[in-house]
VOGU-3710 file (C-alpha; in Angstrom, 3 decimals, decimal comma):
1> mksappavfi> 0,000/0,000/0,000  1,282/3,444/-0,904  1,934/5,840/1,954  1,583/9,151/0,097  -1,490/10,216/-1,865  -1,042/10,340/-5,644  0,056/13,508/-7,411  -2,981/15,270/-8,892  -2,930/17,516/-11,961  -6,056/19,355/-13,102
11> fvghsgsgkt> -6,475/19,935/-16,842  -8,644/22,954/-17,570  -9,807/24,691/-20,713  -12,859/25,738/-22,626  -15,163/23,178/-24,202  -13,570/21,908/-27,400  -10,035/22,923/-26,417  -8,785/19,331/-26,441  -8,625/18,398/-22,751  -9,889/14,847/-23,208
21> tliekllpel> -7,739/14,246/-26,298  -4,629/15,509/-24,506  -5,267/13,266/-21,487  -5,911/10,334/-23,857  -2,480/10,910/-25,400  -0,742/11,438/-22,040  -2,046/8,228/-20,487  -0,106/5,732/-22,653  3,029/7,891/-22,450  2,978/7,964/-18,644
31> vgrglqlati> 1,900/4,318/-18,321  4,794/3,422/-20,633  7,088/5,090/-18,110  5,914/2,674/-15,432  3,339/4,885/-13,684  -0,077/3,773/-12,547  -2,585/6,419/-13,643  -6,139/7,310/-12,684  -8,462/9,934/-14,104  -11,266/12,041/-12,663
41> khahhkvald> -13,713/13,836/-14,952  -15,895/16,700/-13,765  -19,286/16,951/-15,451  -21,254/20,177/-15,255  -24,506/18,371/-15,965  -26,290/15,597/-14,107  -25,177/12,118/-15,166  -26,922/8,893/-14,164  -24,153/6,882/-12,491  -26,485/4,141/-11,413
51> rqgkdswryk> -29,899/3,317/-12,834  -33,052/3,219/-10,764  -34,052/-0,284/-9,784  -30,565/-1,825/-10,110  -29,140/-3,487/-6,991  -26,433/-0,913/-6,306  -29,000/1,896/-6,715  -31,292/0,104/-4,267  -28,453/-0,220/-1,741  -27,729/3,523/-1,963
61> qagaamsmlv> -31,430/4,295/-1,541  -31,490/2,054/1,526  -28,698/4,064/3,157  -25,324/2,706/2,016  -22,691/5,458/1,839  -20,972/3,527/-0,958  -21,998/0,772/-3,300  -19,589/-1,151/-5,509  -20,454/-3,267/-8,531  -17,753/-5,809/-9,389
71> tsdelqlvad> -17,667/-7,814/-12,616  -15,049/-10,293/-13,797  -12,789/-7,495/-15,040  -14,099/-4,121/-13,814  -15,634/-2,355/-10,871  -17,784/0,715/-10,438  -18,102/2,608/-7,195  -21,001/4,892/-6,435  -20,347/6,961/-3,321  -21,547/10,105/-1,621
81> avdrrepaql> -19,097/12,896/-2,418  -20,922/15,856/-0,930  -18,194/16,756/1,556  -15,127/15,748/-0,486  -15,445/16,858/-4,112  -12,036/18,384/-4,835  -9,726/16,288/-7,052  -7,072/15,880/-4,343  -9,694/14,753/-1,803  -11,217/12,282/-4,263
91> aerflgeadm> -7,794/10,929/-5,208  -6,809/10,412/-1,586  -10,128/8,765/-0,728  -10,578/6,471/-3,735  -7,467/6,356/-5,911  -4,676/5,486/-3,490  -3,200/2,834/-5,779  -2,400/5,410/-8,459  0,926/7,208/-8,775  -0,692/10,143/-10,563
101> vlaegfshaa> -4,219/11,401/-11,168  -5,182/13,451/-14,213  -8,377/15,374/-13,504  -10,376/17,106/-16,220  -12,421/20,207/-15,519  -12,489/21,472/-11,922  -11,265/24,912/-13,021  -12,287/26,399/-9,657  -10,780/23,635/-7,523  -7,618/23,943/-5,486
111> ggkieilrra> -4,602/22,225/-6,989  -2,052/22,510/-9,750  -3,587/23,201/-13,137  -2,520/22,775/-16,742  -4,580/24,868/-19,163  -5,228/23,883/-22,760  -5,868/26,981/-24,848  -6,112/27,112/-28,641  -5,977/30,286/-30,688  -8,791/28,845/-32,832
121> cakpprctpa> -11,135/28,823/-29,811  -10,805/32,625/-29,611  -11,420/32,717/-25,857  -9,381/34,047/-22,939  -7,744/31,647/-20,464  -10,013/30,140/-17,817  -7,344/30,391/-15,098  -4,491/32,656/-14,052  -1,197/31,921/-12,314  -2,931/32,997/-9,075
131> dnllamvtdm> -5,253/29,984/-9,544  -2,215/27,673/-9,250  -1,811/27,455/-13,009  1,427/25,502/-13,526  1,745/25,430/-17,304  0,049/26,106/-20,623  -0,565/23,686/-23,478  -1,162/26,168/-26,243  -0,330/27,626/-29,619  -0,333/31,119/-28,023
141> deiypqlphf> 3,129/31,986/-26,682  1,957/35,419/-25,541  -0,381/34,031/-22,857  1,354/33,918/-19,449  4,886/33,851/-20,859  6,256/33,374/-17,312  4,800/29,843/-17,248  6,143/26,779/-19,047  4,497/26,356/-22,457  4,004/23,109/-24,331
151> alddicglad> 2,909/22,675/-27,913  -0,408/20,947/-28,388  1,420/17,817/-29,600  4,356/17,857/-27,121  3,175/14,845/-25,137  6,691/13,755/-24,089  7,622/17,234/-22,869  4,420/17,553/-20,883  4,892/14,064/-19,416  8,432/15,049/-18,320
161> flqghaap> 7,007/18,188/-16,701  4,303/16,247/-14,835  6,790/13,666/-13,593  9,101/16,447/-12,409  6,281/18,118/-10,494  5,047/14,830/-9,049  8,432/13,830/-7,640  8,590/14,164/-3,837
//
């Protein structure tokens, strides 16, 4: 069992900026380096995690704080997260086996952020360095030039950066 909680990095950006695609590309790169990764996705809309009438839904309705569905090769956990919704809190509570957690969204959450910003989106950044913005993945060198910048396709460079920031 790991003693320290996993490193958590929050990927922020406007809808369509490429957050999910970037994380999809980062995952095999970091896994190939021997890291165990987990992801957390923030949805702004209501999503049905468990369907009415199913056993795990019934257990939650009956008062269980958590309900886990386990199949031969996967598991799904449905848990109350009212008091612990920040990525670092979720990672510590549920993702202790991971070396690193890549969270998507959570632009207002505490924690180190990487912003994806494309000139083609024609929008201002969502975060500032005061929001614990660590780096930019962008084609706009003029935005926060004091921060490290990575090209939209510089997966290896970004992975190096994340590993450097995750090291104790």
